[in-house]
C-alpha positions in Angstrom: 24.5 -15.0 31.0 26.4 -16.1 34.1 26.4 -14.0 37.2 30.2 -13.3 36.9 29.7 -11.7 33.5 26.8 -9.4 34.4 27.5 -5.7 34.0 24.8 -4.6 36.4 25.8 -3.5 39.9 24.9 -5.7 42.8 21.7 -4.9 44.8 23.7 -2.7 47.2 24.4 -0.2 44.3 28.2 -0.4 44.8 30.4 -1.4 41.9 31.6 -5.0 41.7 35.2 -4.1 41.7 37.4 -1.2 42.7 39.8 0.6 40.4 43.3 -0.4 41.5 45.7 2.5 41.5 49.5 2.3 41.8 50.9 3.1 45.2 52.9 6.3 45.7 56.0 4.2 45.7 55.1 2.7 42.4 54.3 6.1 41.0 57.6 7.4 42.2 59.6 4.6 40.6 57.9 5.2 37.3 58.5 9.0 37.5 62.1 8.5 38.6 62.8 6.1 35.7 61.3 8.5 33.2 63.1 11.6 34.6 66.5 10.5 35.9 67.7 14.1 35.6 65.5 15.1 38.6 67.6 12.9 41.0 70.8 14.3 39.6 69.5 17.9 39.9 68.5 17.3 43.5 72.0 15.9 44.2 73.6 19.0 42.7 71.3 21.3 44.7 72.2 19.5 47.9 75.9 19.7 47.2 75.6 23.4 46.5 73.7 24.1 49.7 76.0 22.0 51.9 79.1 23.6 50.2 77.6 27.0 51.0 77.5 26.0 54.6 73.8 25.1 55.1 73.5 22.7 58.1 70.1 21.3 56.9 68.6 20.9 53.5 64.8 20.6 52.9 63.7 18.5 50.0 60.5 20.5 49.6 62.5 23.6 49.1 64.6 21.8 46.5 61.5 20.7 44.7 60.4 24.4 44.5 63.9 25.4 43.3 63.5 22.8 40.5 60.1 24.2 39.6 61.5 27.7 39.6 64.4 26.8 37.3 62.0 25.1 34.9 59.2 27.8 34.4 57.1 25.5 32.2 57.0 23.1 35.1 58.3 19.7 35.8 55.3 17.6 34.8 54.7 14.9 37.3 57.0 16.2 40.0 54.7 15.4 42.9 55.3 16.6 46.4 54.4 13.1 47.5 57.9 12.0 46.2 60.0 14.2 48.5 60.4 11.6 51.2 61.2 8.9 48.6 63.8 11.1 47.0 65.2 11.9 50.5 65.5 8.2 51.3 67.2 7.4 48.0 69.6 10.3 48.4 70.5 9.2 51.9 71.0 5.6 50.7 73.5 6.7 48.2 75.0 9.5 50.4 74.8 8.4 54.1 77.1 11.2 55.1 74.2 13.6 54.5 72.1 12.0 57.3 72.6 15.0 59.6 71.5 17.5 56.8 68.4 15.7 55.6 65.6 14.7 58.0 63.4 11.7 57.3 60.5 10.4 59.3 59.1 7.0 59.8 57.0 5.8 56.8 53.3 5.2 57.4 52.4 3.8 54.0 54.0 1.4 51.5 
């Protein structure tokens, strides 16, 4: 058996290869594609809040509103996605820039 096909760990005791996990951005795109209604619901909630006179809108609060409206949960609605939804919303609604705060990204 060649060395590349061996199943034993190397002498260091560490595995030969690491499990490669999707990035948060990749996970977000998969979730967003599978649940397009979430984006539309966030848009509606923002419109409602801005129409009611709110000067700022927090995406974390909107996530909680979605969870509250769907008592059985929104499977996969990860808080890690709030910034990505905020950026997508601002890309499509640049006029909301003063109402939605985004920070510099630190990860891909």
